[in-house]
N, C-alpha and C positions, 0 to 999 in steps of 0.2 A: 619599508625602511624601519629598522629597529630603533626604538626610542632609547636614548640615554638620559640619565638624570641631568637636566639643564634648568637654569634659572634665568628669567628675563625681567628687568625692572624698568619702571618709568614713573615720573612724578605726575600725579593726577589730583588736581584740586588741593594742592598743598600737602598731600600724603603720598607715601610710596606705594605703588601698585606692583606686586611681584607675581609672576606666573611660574610655578614649578612643574615641569613635565618629566615623564619617564621614571618617576620614583614611586608614586602612589597608584593603587588600583590598576595595575598593568594588564589585567586580563579584560578590562573594558576596552571597547573600540577606541575610545579617546578619554583621557582623564587629565585634570589639571588641578593643582592646589593653588587657590588664589589667596594671596596675602595682601590686605589693604589696611594700612595702619596696623593695629593689633587684631583686626578681624581675619579669620581664616575660614575659607569655604572650599570644600572638595566638590568639584563638579565633574560628573562622568556622563558619557554618552555610549549607549549600547544599542545594537540593532540585531534583529533575528536574521538568520542566514537565508531563509526562504520567505517569499511574500505570503501574506495571509489572504484568505478568500473572503474579503470584506468589501463593501461598497464605499469605504472611506479610508483615509490614511490613519492608521492606529498609532498616534503619537501620544505619549504620556510625559508630562513634565511635573516633577515633584521638587518642592523646596522644603527641606526638613530642618526644623529647629531642634537642636539638642540643648536642653536647659543647662547642662554642664558648661556650655559655651559662655554663660553669664554667671557661673558659679552658683546656680540655683538647683534645688532639689524639687521635683514636681510635687504639687499639692495632692490631697486626697489620700485614700488608703493604699492604692497601687502606686508605688514610688517609681514609675517609669512613664515615659511619654506615651500618651494615648492618641486619640484622633487629633489631626493637625488643628492648630488654632486658626481662627478666621484670617489672621494676618498671614499665616503660612499659605493658606489656600489662595488668598489674593495675590501673594507674591508668585506662586506657581503659575497663576493665570497671566501675571505680568510678564513672565519669561516666555510662556507658551505663545502669546499673541504675536510678538515680532519674529519668532523663528519659524512658526508654522507655514507662512506663505512661501518660504524659501526652499522647500523640498520639491523635487520634480513632480509634475502632474502624473498621476497613475502609479506613483510609488506606494506600495502596499506592505512593505516590510515593517514589522513592529519596531518602533523606536522608543527608547526610554531615556529621558534625561533627568538625572537626579543631582541636586545640590544639597550638601549637608553642611550646616553652619556649625563649625567646631570650636570657634573662638569668636566672641562678639565684642567689638569695640563700638560703643554707641556713636562715636564721632566719625566712624568710617563705615559707610553703608554696606551691610551684609547683602542687602537686596541687589544693589548694583554690582557688587562683587560676584554674586551668583549669576547675574544676567550675562556679564562678559565672560565668566567662567564657562557657562553653558555653551556660549557661542564658540569659544576657543576649543572646548572639548569636541564639539561637532566638527569644527574646521580642521583639526589635526587628525581626526579619525578617517576611516575609509568609507564613512557613511556619506552618500551624496547630499550636499548641502550648499546652497548658493550664498553663503555668508562670506565673511563674518558680519555680525551685527554688534551694536553696542548700545548701552542706555545710560542716561545720566539723570540726576535729579536737579532741577533748577529752582532756586528760590529768588526772592527779590526784597531787598532791604534798602529803604531810602532811594527807591527807583533805580537801584543797581542790581544786576543779575549776579547770582552766586551759584557755582557748580557744587553739587553734593554737600549742601549745607548741613551743619551739625544740628542736633535737636534744639540747642539753645538758639541758633540762628533761625531755625524754622519757626520758633515761637514769635519772632519779630517779623517774619516774612509774610507778605500778603499773597504769595503764590507758593504752592507745592506741586511742582510739575515733574512727572517722569516722562521722558521722551526717548524713543528708541528707533533705530533704523539702520539702513545700510549706508555705505559711503555716498551713494547717489540720491537717496530719498528717505523720507520719514515713513515708518509703517506702523507706529503705535504711539498713542498719547494717552496719558492718564493724569488728571489734574484736579486739585481743589484750589479755590481762590476766593479772596474777599471782595467780591463784586468788582472784578477787574475788567476794564474795557477790552473789546475784541482785538484792537490793534496791539495792545500791550501783550496779550496772550500769544498772538502770532509772533511778535518779536522774541518772546521767551522760547517758543518752540524752535525758531530758527537759530537762536543763540545756542540752544542745547544741541542742535544738529552739528554745529561747527565743532563742539567738543567731542561729539560722537566720531567724527571723521578722524580725529587724532588717535583715539583708542583703536579704531579699526585698522589704521595704517600700522600701528604697533602689532596688532594680532597678525596682520598679513606677513610681517617680517618673521614672526615666530613660525607660522605655517610653512614659510619658505624653507626654514631650517629643520623642523621636526615633523612636518605634516606627512601622513601616509598617502599613498596613491588611492584615489577613489575607486571603489569596487564597481564592477559592471552589475547592473541590476535589471531585473525584468519589470518593465513598466506596463501597467494595464492600459491597453489602447483598444479603441473600437475598430472593428473590421471595416475598412474603407468601402469595400464593395457593398457590404450589408448597409452601411450608412447611406450610400447613394440610392440603394434600392428602396429603403424605408423613406427617405426624403421624398422620392417620387410618389410613394403610396399615400403619404400624409398630406401633401399639398398644402392648402391653406387651413386645414382643419385645426391644427394646433394653434395657429394665430387667432382664429375665431374663438376657440375655447379659452385662450389666455385673456381675451378681452371681455369675458363675462365679469360684470362688476362685483356681484356678491361673492364672498370668499368661498363658502361651501358649494354654491352652485358652480363656481369656476373650477373648484377641485373635482367635482363630479363630471364636469364637461371634459376636463383634461384626462381624467381616468378613463372615460368612455373611449376617447381616441386612442390612448395607450393600450387599453385592453383589446380593442379591435385589431390593432396592428400586431401585438405580441401573440395573439391567438393563432395568427396565420403561420407562426414559426414553431408550432407544436404539431409534430406528426408522429406516426407510429415508429418511424425510423430514427427520428432525431428531435430533441427539444432544445431549440435555440432561443427560447423566450427570454432568458436572462440577458443574453447578448442584445436582443432587440430592445429590452427595457433600458439597458445602458445607453443605447443609441437614442432612444426616445427622450431620456433625461437630458442628453447633450443637445438635442434639437430644441427641446423646450427652453433651455437656458439661452440658446442662440436666438430663438424667436423673440423672447421677452426682451433681451438686451438690444436686439435690432429695433424693436418697436420703440424703446425708450430713447436710444441714441440717434437713430436715423429719422424716425417718424415723429419723435417727441410725444409719443402716446404712452401713458401709463396703463397698467392692466385694469385699473378701475376708472379710467377715463379722465383722471385729474390732470391739471397742468403741472409742470415740474415743481412750481413753488406753491402749490395749493395744499391747504390743510383740510383734512376730513372734517365732517360735522362735529361740533364740540358741544358738550353739556357738562355743567358743574352743579353739584348739590351739596348741602351740608345737613347735619342732623338726621341722617338716614336711620341711625340706631339710637333709640331713646335713652337707654341706661348707661351707655358708654360716656366717657368724659368728653369726647369729641369725635365726630365722624365726618368723612368727606368722600363723595363719589365723583370720579372724573371719567368721562367717556369721550373717546376720540374715534369716530367711525365704529369699527367692531372691536376696539380695544377698550376694556372697562376695568378700572381699578377702584376698590373700596378700601380706604385707609381708616384706621382707628387709632386715636391718641389716648394714651393712658398716663396719668400723672401719679407719681408716688413720692414718698419721702426720700431724703437723700441716702438713707440706709438701704434703699432698693437698687443702688448702683450695681453695674455688672463688674464682677471681679475678674481681672485678666491674669492668666498664667502663661507668660511668654517671655521672649527676650527683650521686649521693649521696656522703656522707662515708665510707661503708664501702667498703673496697677488697677485702675478702675475707670469706668466712664459712666456719665449720668445721662447721656443721650444715645438712644439706640433706634435704628431703623431696620426692621425685618421685612423680608419679601417672600411671599408664598405663591407658588405657581401650580395649582392643582390641575389634574388631567382634564377635568370637565371644561376648563377654560378654552380648550381647543376641540371640544366635542369628542374626546377619546377616553378610553379606559386605560388603567395601568396601576401598578403597585403604588401604595402610599408609603413613602420613605421620608427620612429626615432631610433637611436641606442639603442639596448638592452644591457643587462649585458654582453653578449658574445662579442659584438662589442667593448664595453668600455674596457673590460678585455684584448682583443687581441691588441687593440690600445695602451693600457698602457704598455703591455709587450714589444711591439716594441719600445715605447718611452724610457722605462728603458734601453733597450739594446743599443739604439743609442745615448742617451744623454751623455754616458760616453766618446764619441769621438767628441762631438760638440765643436767647438772652443769657447773661452771665448768672452764675449761682447766687451772687448778691442781689441781682434784680429779681430773680425768679428761683427761689430755693427748692426746686422740684427735680426729681428724676423723671425724664420724659422717654416713653417708649412708643414708637410708631410701628404698626403692623399693616402692611399692604397686602390685601388679598386680590389677586388677579382673577376676575370673574369671567372675563372674555379676552381672548388674545388674537390680534391680527397685526402684530408688529409694535415695537417700541413700548412694551409694558413697563420697563424700568423708568421711562420718563413719565408715563401716565401715573405711576406710583408716587413720583415726586410731586406732581400736581395735586393728587388726592391727599397726600400727607400734609401739604401746605394748607389745604382746606380744613383738614381735621384739626390741625394745631390752632388755626384761627377760630374755629368753632369751639375749641376747648378753652379758649382764653389765654393761650400762650402768647405773650407780647413779642412776637418775632420782629426783627428789624425791618424786614421787607418780605413780601410774598415771592416765592420761587416757582418757576415753571420750567419744564424740560421738553426738548424736542429732539427727534432723531433724524439726521440727514443721511442720505445715501449717495452713492456714486456708481455710475455705469460708464465704463471706458472701453470703447472699441476703436482700435487704431487711433486716429486723431479726433474722433467724435467723443465728446465728454458731456454727460448730463449730471448735474448735481440736483438731487431730489429732496424736497422738503417733506417731512413726516412720512417716512417709508413704512410700508406695510410688510407683512411676513414674506411674501413672494419676492419683493424687491430686495429685502435683506438677504434671503437665501441665494438668489441668483445674481445679486449685484456684487460690487467690488469693495464697498465700504459701508461701515456702520459708524457714524460720527454723532455722538450724543452730546448735546450742549444744554446745560441747565444754568439758570441765572435769574436775577431780578431785573427790574427796569434799568438799573444803574450799570450792571455788568455781570460777568460770568462767575458762578460759584463752583461749577464742576464741569469737567470735560472728559470724554473717553472716546478714543478712536481705535477701531480695528479695521484692517484692510486685508484683502485676499490677494492683491497684486503686490509687486515688489516694493512699491512706495508711491507717494504723491508729492507734488512740488508746492511751492509757496502760493502760486496763483490759485490752485484748486482749494487749498486750505482757506485762503482769504475769501473766496467766493462762498464756500460752505459756511464760514463763520458769519458773514454778512446776511446770507439767506436765513440762517438759524435765528439771528437776532430779530429779523422781521417776523418770523413765525412765532417766536417766544412772546413778542409784544401782543400778538393776536390772542394767544392762549391766556396770558395774564388778564387781558380785558374780559374774557369770558369768565374766568375764575372770580374776578372782583365783582362781577354782576351778581354772583351767588352770595358773596360775603365781602363787603368792601374793606373791612379792617378786623383785626382781632377783637374778640369780645372783651369788654372791660371786667366781666365777672366770670368766675369759674362755674362749671356745672355743679349743681347741688350734690351730685354723687362723687365729686372729686374731693380729695382730702384738702383741708385748709391747714396752712402751715404758719405757726407763730415762730418768730425768731427772737432770741434774747441773748444777752452776753452775761457771763458770770466770770468771776476771778478764776483763772486756771487752777489756782491752788485749792479751789473749792470743788473741783470735779470729783475728787475721791469721796467727798461728803455726799454728793448727789447720787453717786453710784452705790456707795455703801459697801460694807464687807460682803464679798462674793456676789455683788450685784443686788443685794437684798433691798436696798432703798429704791433704786430705780425700777426694779421689778414690781415693787409694791405700788409705786405711782402708776405704772402701766396697767396693773391689775385694777386699781381703783378708778381709773379714768378711761381706759381703752385706747389710749393714744400711742403713737410711735414716737420715740425720743432718740435723736442722734446728737451726740456731743463731739465737737471738734476739739483738737488739742489746744487751740487758742482761746477756748472758753465759749465759743459760739454754740448755742443750743437751738435745735430745731424740734418743734413739737408739732405733730401732724395727726389729724383725724378729720372725718367728715363732720363731726360735731364740734362747733366752735366753742360751746360752753365747756366741754371737757378739756379743750386746749387751754382755756383760761384757768380752769381749775388746776391743771397740771403745772401751768406757769406759776400760779400762786403758791403751790406746794414747794416748787423749786426755789422761788424767791425767799420763802421762809427758811429753807435749809441754808441758803447761802448768805442770808442777811447777817451783818456783823453789828454787834452792839458797840456804840460809841460813847465815850465818857462825855457827860454834859447833855446827852440827849434825853428827852422825856418820852415815856411809853405808857400806854393804857394797858396794864397787865391784869392777869387773873390770879387770885390767891389759890395755890395748888396744895400747899402743905403748911402746917403750923407747928412750930417747936417752941420750947420755953424761951429761947433766946431771940426768936424773930419769926417772920413769915417768908416762905419761898413763893415768889411771884413769877408766873410764866409771861415773859415779855412777848414772845411769839413762839410758834411751834418749834420745840427742840432747844429753846434757850430760856433758862431760869436765872433769877437773881435773888439775893437775900436782902430783905429789909430788916436790919437789926432792930430789936425792941426799942432801942434808944432813938431810932430814926422814924418811928411810926407817927409821933405827934410832937407838938411843941412842949406840952406838959409831960410830966413823968408818967410812964405807963407801967402798971403793976403786972397786968396779964395781956398777952397779945390779943386774946379773944375779946378784950374790952374795946378794941379798935376795929379789928377785921375778922371775918369768918371765911372758911373755905368756900370758894366760888365767887367771892366779892371781886368786882372790878375796881382797881385802884390806879391812880395816876402816880407814877414814880419817876425819879430822876436817877441816871447812872452817875455815881460819884467816884467809882474806882473799878478797875479791872486788874486783879493782882497777877503775879508772875505765873500762877497756875491756871489763869484764865477764868477765875471765879469773879462773878459780877456782884458788886455791892451797890445797893439801891437806897434811896432815901425818899420817904414821903414828906418828912418834916421840911426838907429843903424847899419843896414846892409850896408848902403852907407859908413859909417865910417870904417866898417870892410873891405870893398872892397879897400879903400884907403890904409889901413895898409897892 
């Protein structure tokens, strides 16, 4: 079907949502320009004509921010967009996760979904526009896709849910939830919340799903009118005869190998079985080892899933709701500001907390209204954590995603800038991995902050839940390990305090899950979270009252905003001199708030004293103990404090007549003087005689 230029509109959360098809990017398999308020996003879907020889589905989803969309020019020397911002990477993941499970099993054609933000209205979510645009581009294309899907952001103000809240509304909301799915089920959840109860979060998810159904119904109407016929594709399938042949050869060997408790021993046992079978399919005439390997992978998945759902046996022998052995420690690293080690089974995370001055905030260059942030959580996953070798590169999508999830979970308990005027950076180093490292990093980072003396509102712990569903048999698993994540149907991460949830993330590999499964997973996660928090609090029951001796100490003071220029001085001369003399860091806000930071509190006090002298104002009627700095025939110039002099006229030096100034004072003398006048030019007139008269009285 040839696409003609058509436009379709609907009201969505108080703003008009419009899809334009058949006009832009017509050589892509599917393309749509999404207009939502004044936001405009071009979403395209393209697929290769032939399948790739790969053991996985090669799907790439990109969300690309163009700074012109917000009327900005990129910073730095190269005035064009460089690597995507963390926000763009996270949004790409947000779109990828709900669409990935809806392609056919065995589909190996290269698929690329790109959304370009061309106009950005802060009050109309470009992220949600890109998500529904990606869904519609795939749905109207000839690419096989079991959609459409849709996603919405849900907020809550005064216990009322709001769809696609504006940034102003989100500031007042205690929930920021993105939920996506098909018309039948939910298949992706991402949330941050202010210690919200499980029941409230479940209601928010279900509320979001009702909104999703409306947008999907609208997409289905559009597909009916402009959608292309889906192409016939070659799906990778295992040879049924080969499968039965190998099944007989393997027998119970795979089951026994899968039940080995220790991770590496289990991997070795499984590899031994796989190698034994695949070697039989390598002959001089033919090499069918890759086909045999494909079958063995399928049988392993089937074996593990049957063990969990039918026999209720997990690979390491645990019960479905049992957590692996826990261990929590603090002060692992002596010279850092705070460190915490969290171990759960064979997963081990070491987090380090570093405190800095407010000038150390991260500067953001993107489409959002935020220009900087004072709390950062970074996650590193080196190859040695799984006993492997590999290239050392910068953070990829996974590292950025896991770091952001931890940041979302922990920022709900970070003290305000007024309470704790520090920039806080957490770095989680994954030292061992066997599932759920992102949640282990949240636990370790909580320990590190408490050890560093950050007065967090409450400790946060995280746990990952899993799901294995075969026919009507369903098992919800607490604290999933690597194999259960890889071969299961769900990765459901829940972080929170004793009071409630602070972050949530759900990815599933099946088409969706219902309310009952969600409820069971949330309740089971809460029980697990309480056990983990108990273990953490045994290591450190509360945040320390004092900072590490290696952490900077910060003094706060207020000055008149009109005096900021005096503190800074011409071309920064004055402030740079203070920094050079004291070694402190100084940050000055526009409202006159000054932050002085260094590890040496004496130097902080010295810098504060210097600034106080600069901003002090002379008041008429006030008395000062000053020092004589210069003598003239007509009087003496007295320094009241650094940077401020006044004149004691010869007639104001004493009660009796004075012939020579030197008869009463000398340079360097300390004298008590009173301010009698400040003239129009700011000159200060002083009197010593006035105080002598006062003494007599």
